[in-house]
N, C-alpha and C positions, 0 to 999 in steps of 0.2 A: 633490126634496126634497134630494137629494146637499149644491145649492148651500144651503140654510138651513141646512142640518146645520153648515156649512163658518165658515155668517156669525157663524152662536151661540155656536159656539169662538173663531171670534177672539174676538167680543166677550165670550165671558170672557175673556179669557185680556187682553184692555182695560184694563179694570177691577177684571182683579184685580189687574193692576201700576199699576195706578193711586197715589198713596199715597194712603191716607187717611184724611193728619192727622197732624202731627205732633203727638209725644208732647209731653206738655205738662214744665215747668219742677219736680220736685216741691218741696214748698217749709221737708225738710229735706234737700238737692241735697248729695252732697262733692261738692265743692270741688273742682273738675283736679287739685290739686298732689294734694289730701293724698289724693285716687283714685287716684292714683302706687301714694301714701306705699305704699298700702290696696298696690294691686298688687305691686308692687314686692317686699312684705313676704310675701305668699304665694308668691310665687316660690320670695321662699328657700329659707320655709319648707317649702313640697313640696320644691325639691332639698337638703334635709339629713333628709325624714323618708324620704328612697329611698338614702338610706348606712346598710350594715348597721353591728350594733351601733348602735345612736344608745338617743337616752334617748328620744325621741317618740317611738318605738311600748311601748318598755320600761314609761312609766310612764303610756298612756295618754293623751296627752296629744291637747284637738282640735284642731287649728290654725285654726277660724273662730272660734270663742270668743274665741281667743285673741288674735286679732287685732283683731277688733269693741274686745276692751275695751278690747284696747291707743291704739285712734283713740277711739276715747270714739267709739262707730254701733253699728247694731248690724245685723241679719242683712236685716231687710226697709225699711230705708235702702239696704241694700250695697245690693239685691237691682231696685228703684228705680232708682236711681245709673245701675242698668247696666244699664237700661232706654235709663235717658233720654240718655243717650255711646252708646248703638250708633242708638238715632233721630238720633246728631249725627255721623255718620259721619267726616267731616274729625278733631274733634275725641276720636273713640275713637281712633283713626290718631294721629294726634296725644299721647295720653297710652300710647298701646302699644310704640308705636316708645320715645319717652322712658326707658320703661323698659324696655329692650330695650335700648338705652344704656349704664342704669347699672347693668344683669347683666353687660355686656360688662366693661366697664370695671371692675369687681371682681371678675369671672373677669381679668382681668389681673394687676391689683394681687394676689390671688390664685396667679397661675403666674408672678407676680419675684418674691414672698417666699420662694415654694420653690423659684426658684432658687437662693439664696442661699444659704436650708437646704442645701444642695444640695451646694453650691460650700463651701461652711464643710467639712460631716463628710465630703465624696472628699479637701480639705487637707488637715483630722485622718489622716485614715486613710492618707493615702502621711506625712504627718508619723512614726505614725507604728507604721510599717513600710517606713521607712526603713531600710538597714543603717549600722552606724558602721567603718568602720575601724580597722585597729591602734594608729591615733596618735589615734582618738576623735571624728575629722572625716567630717560623712554620705559615704556614698560616690555618686557621682554617679548617674541616675538610666538616663541615656542615655549612649551612645558617643559621643555631638557635647560634653561636658562633661571626658571626660578628658583630665589634665592633658594637654600635648608633651613629647617625649620629649629 
């Protein structure tokens, strides 16, 4: 009896793990590049939604309908395409890796722009707060810049 139960459990596991069939390509499948663009846009908007004092929350803007309208798709088409790509793990992985690369590139660009802006602000602050000597010349900022006697 115990052996039969073990065989039954093993048979169930084997058949449960067996691929029941590949999901057929929907007629209105969102092409791979467009799907990547849609997912990238959703990620950007979700990140923007998490920023305090943003207009998305204040204006009650729904992200999904906005993205669907922007790309000329609907929620059913997006859902079918998502399921189809999920049933093809290599393609799905490639799409998400490309989205991740794009997000990282965007993040690096924003960081670089912020660094440039910070340097500008710092240099303006230093210039504004620089002391002027009695001859109208700026005083040195450090002791190494003092004139030799």
